[in-house]
C-alpha positions as CSV (number, residue, x, y, z in Angstrom):
1,M,0.2,0.4,-0.1
2,A,2.5,2.6,1.1
3,E,3.9,2.3,-2.7
4,V,0.6,3.3,-4.3
5,L,0.1,5.8,-1.9
6,V,3.6,7.6,-1.5
7,D,3.2,10.3,-4.0
8,A,-1.1,10.2,-4.4
9,D,-2.4,14.2,-4.2
10,F,-5.6,12.7,-3.6
11,V,-6.7,9.2,-1.9
12,Q,-10.3,7.5,-2.5
13,E,-11.6,4.4,-0.6
14,N,-13.2,1.9,-1.5
15,G,-13.7,-0.6,1.3
16,P,-15.7,-2.9,3.2
17,E,-18.9,-0.7,5.1
18,K,-17.2,-1.6,8.7
19,L,-16.4,0.7,11.1
20,D,-13.8,0.0,12.7
21,F,-12.4,-1.6,9.8
22,K,-12.0,2.5,8.1
23,R,-10.6,3.8,10.9
24,R,-7.8,1.3,11.2
25,L,-7.4,1.8,7.3
26,F,-7.6,5.5,7.4
27,N,-5.1,6.4,10.4
28,D,-2.5,3.5,7.8
29,M,-3.2,6.0,4.9
30,A,-2.3,9.2,6.9
31,N,0.9,7.9,8.0
32,I,2.3,6.8,4.5
33,V,0.4,9.8,2.7
34,R,1.6,13.5,2.3
35,P,-0.2,16.1,4.8
36,T,-2.1,17.8,2.1
37,T,-2.7,14.7,0.4
38,I,-6.8,13.7,0.3
39,I,-8.6,11.0,1.4
40,A,-12.1,10.3,0.3
41,T,-14.2,7.2,1.1
42,S,-16.9,5.9,-1.1
43,S,-19.0,4.2,2.3
44,S,-22.5,5.1,1.8
45,G,-23.2,3.5,5.1
46,L,-21.0,5.6,7.7
47,T,-20.7,9.4,7.8
48,C,-17.2,10.4,7.4
49,S,-17.8,12.0,11.4
50,S,-18.2,8.2,12.8
51,I,-14.6,7.9,11.3
52,Q,-12.7,11.2,12.3
53,L,-13.4,10.1,15.5
54,G,-11.8,7.3,15.6
55,M,-8.7,8.9,14.1
56,D,-5.4,10.2,16.1
57,K,-5.1,14.2,15.9
58,S,-1.9,13.6,13.5
59,S,-3.4,11.2,10.6
60,R,-5.1,15.4,10.2
61,P,-9.2,14.4,10.3
62,E,-9.6,17.7,8.8
63,R,-8.5,16.2,5.7
64,C,-11.0,13.6,5.0
65,V,-14.6,13.2,3.5
66,V,-16.9,11.1,2.2
67,G,-16.8,10.7,-1.9
68,H,-19.6,8.6,-2.9
69,P,-20.3,6.9,-6.1
70,F,-22.9,5.7,-7.4
71,N,-23.4,2.6,-9.4
72,P,-22.1,1.6,-11.7
73,P,-19.4,4.2,-10.5
74,H,-17.4,3.8,-14.3
75,L,-19.7,5.5,-16.2
76,I,-23.0,7.2,-13.7
77,P,-21.4,10.9,-13.4
78,L,-22.2,11.7,-9.9
79,V,-20.2,11.7,-7.2
80,E,-21.7,13.0,-3.4
81,V,-18.8,14.9,-1.7
82,V,-19.7,15.0,2.2
83,A,-18.3,16.4,5.3
84,G,-17.4,15.3,8.5
85,E,-17.9,17.2,11.5
86,Q,-13.6,17.8,11.7
87,T,-13.9,18.4,7.3
88,S,-12.3,21.7,6.1
89,S,-14.0,23.6,4.0
90,E,-10.6,24.0,1.7
91,T,-11.0,19.5,1.0
92,I,-15.1,19.8,0.6
93,S,-13.4,22.4,-2.4
94,T,-10.8,21.3,-4.0
95,T,-12.0,17.1,-3.7
96,M,-15.4,19.2,-5.7
97,E,-13.1,20.7,-8.0
98,F,-10.6,17.3,-8.4
99,Y,-14.1,14.9,-9.0
100,E,-15.7,18.4,-12.0
101,K,-11.9,17.9,-13.1
102,M,-13.0,14.5,-13.7
103,G,-16.2,14.8,-15.4
104,K,-18.2,13.4,-12.8
105,K,-21.2,15.3,-11.7
106,A,-20.6,16.7,-8.0
107,V,-23.4,17.2,-5.1
108,H,-22.3,18.4,-2.4
109,V,-24.5,17.3,0.6
110,K,-24.5,19.5,3.7
111,K,-25.5,17.5,6.3
112,E,-23.8,14.2,6.8
113,V,-27.6,11.6,6.8
114,V,-27.0,8.3,6.1
115,G,-28.2,7.3,2.3
116,H,-26.6,10.7,2.2
117,V,-29.6,12.2,-1.0
118,A,-29.5,10.1,-4.2
119,N,-29.5,6.5,-2.3
120,R,-32.8,8.1,0.0
121,L,-34.1,9.6,-2.9
122,Q,-34.2,5.6,-4.4
123,A,-35.4,3.8,-0.9
124,A,-38.7,6.5,-1.3
125,L,-39.3,5.3,-4.7
126,M,-38.5,1.6,-2.8
127,R,-41.0,2.2,-0.3
128,E,-43.6,3.1,-2.9
129,V,-43.0,0.7,-5.0
130,M,-43.3,-2.1,-1.9
131,Y,-46.4,-0.6,-1.3
132,L,-48.2,-0.9,-4.9
133,L,-47.0,-4.1,-4.4
134,Q,-48.5,-4.9,-0.9
135,E,-52.1,-3.3,-2.5
136,D,-51.7,-5.1,-5.3
137,V,-52.1,-2.3,-7.4
138,A,-49.8,-3.4,-9.8
139,G,-47.0,-6.4,-11.3
140,V,-42.7,-5.9,-10.7
141,E,-43.0,-5.8,-14.2
142,D,-45.3,-3.2,-14.5
143,I,-44.0,-0.8,-12.5
144,D,-41.2,-1.1,-13.7
145,K,-42.0,-0.7,-17.2
146,A,-44.3,2.8,-16.1
147,M,-40.6,4.2,-14.1
148,S,-38.1,3.7,-17.4
149,Y,-40.9,4.4,-20.1
150,G,-42.8,7.6,-18.3
151,P,-40.5,9.5,-14.9
152,G,-37.2,8.0,-14.7
153,L,-37.5,8.8,-18.9
154,R,-38.1,12.6,-17.7
155,W,-35.2,12.5,-14.3
156,G,-32.3,11.8,-17.0
157,V,-33.2,15.2,-19.1
158,M,-33.8,17.4,-15.6
159,G,-35.1,16.8,-11.9
160,P,-37.9,16.5,-10.6
161,N,-38.1,19.6,-9.1
162,M,-37.6,21.5,-12.7
163,L,-40.2,19.1,-14.0
164,M,-42.6,20.4,-11.3
165,H,-41.4,24.5,-12.2
166,L,-42.5,23.2,-16.9
167,G,-45.6,21.0,-15.0
168,G,-46.6,24.6,-13.7
169,G,-46.5,26.0,-17.1
170,E,-46.7,30.5,-17.6
171,G,-47.8,29.5,-13.2
172,G,-44.3,28.5,-12.8
173,I,-43.2,26.5,-9.3
174,E,-45.9,28.4,-7.5
175,Y,-48.7,27.2,-9.4
176,M,-47.2,24.1,-8.8
177,A,-46.9,24.3,-5.0
178,D,-50.2,26.5,-4.8
179,H,-52.2,23.5,-6.6
180,L,-50.6,20.5,-6.7
181,L,-47.9,19.9,-3.1
182,G,-50.9,19.5,-0.9
183,P,-53.0,17.2,-2.6
184,L,-50.0,15.0,-3.6
185,M,-48.9,15.2,0.4
186,S,-52.3,14.3,0.7
187,W,-51.4,10.3,-1.7
188,Y,-48.7,9.5,1.2
189,A,-50.4,6.4,3.0
190,P,-51.7,6.3,6.3
191,E,-48.6,4.0,7.2
192,D,-45.5,2.2,5.8
193,P,-45.9,-0.7,4.0
194,Q,-45.2,-3.6,6.0
195,V,-42.4,-5.7,4.4
196,T,-43.9,-9.9,5.7
197,A,-42.5,-12.8,4.7
198,E,-45.6,-13.2,1.5
199,L,-44.5,-9.4,0.9
200,R,-40.6,-9.8,0.2
201,Q,-41.2,-13.9,-2.2
202,K,-44.2,-11.1,-4.4
203,W,-41.5,-9.1,-4.8
204,V,-38.6,-11.5,-5.4
205,S,-41.5,-14.0,-7.4
206,G,-42.3,-10.9,-9.5
207,T,-38.5,-9.7,-10.1
208,R,-37.3,-13.2,-11.1
209,Q,-40.1,-13.3,-14.1
210,A,-39.2,-10.3,-15.0
211,V,-35.5,-11.1,-15.6
212,D,-36.4,-14.9,-17.4
213,D,-33.8,-16.6,-16.9
214,R,-31.5,-13.9,-18.4
215,A,-27.4,-14.0,-16.3
216,Y,-26.5,-11.2,-14.6
217,R,-23.2,-10.2,-17.3
218,Q,-26.0,-10.6,-20.0
219,L,-28.2,-8.2,-17.8
220,A,-25.5,-6.3,-16.8
221,K,-24.0,-5.6,-20.3
222,Q,-27.6,-4.3,-21.2
223,R,-27.9,-1.9,-18.8
224,D,-23.9,-0.5,-19.7
225,E,-24.7,-0.2,-23.0
226,E,-28.2,1.6,-23.2
227,L,-26.8,4.1,-20.0
228,V,-23.5,4.0,-22.4
229,R,-25.9,5.3,-24.9
230,L,-28.0,8.4,-22.8
231,L,-25.2,9.6,-21.2
232,N,-23.9,10.3,-24.9
233,V,-27.5,11.7,-25.5
234,R,-26.8,13.8,-21.7
235,K,-23.6,15.6,-23.1
236,E,-26.0,16.8,-26.0
237,W,-28.2,17.4,-23.5
238,D,-25.7,19.8,-21.4
239,S,-24.0,21.4,-24.3
240,Y,-26.7,22.4,-25.9
241,A,-28.3,24.0,-22.3
242,E,-26.0,25.7,-21.9
243,T,-26.0,26.8,-25.3
244,S,-28.8,28.3,-24.5
245,K,-28.7,29.6,-21.2
246,N,-25.5,31.4,-22.4
247,P,-26.3,32.9,-26.3
248,V,-23.5,34.0,-28.0
249,A,-23.8,37.3,-29.4
250,E,-23.7,38.1,-32.7
């Protein structure tokens, strides 16, 4: 490890989600790298603060930060940057700049919460999937179809808040806040779905039926190839959006 890290300016750690392991690893790495080297963890389940609490003062916990990528990380641009209680503002700004220069889309998560931002949004969606299955509203395959051919397509272009603004027409987000936000809140189920053994089996069986004996590698290859195509379209859209925002004067 020393040979690899000794000249590094930035270290991305991807070890197991075990707190004691992370603390030992961070202290070990800190004794090898330069004093200015930033050490980032990919953790989604452990906070940076909890790791820093187990670091020696000499390990300089202020240069430690969460840099959480999204799977598959070699394709998905998102990285969530989260400070711990001891992380310096310079570490945050340098980390954001580092990821952006790599072509990533860095998001500064301002508060430590389990799951950060993207995984929490995903968890909220999965909660609703379980509710729809529990209430026999739709099957697994139709739920996936509704997402991938509906809001999933739009969310790949703009986030839910910008799309709500567009949904308000000329009245924009203010119109949606006045007329739709209340009714939307009333859609919430009175209580969370109970993931019983029966509901679990319903979810697993429905997903297996949709998989239809296709191998993991086959599905992963399909996912990655489609992601590459979508990312190429997204790059064109980003370029167009930037040009539209800042038109060149003739």
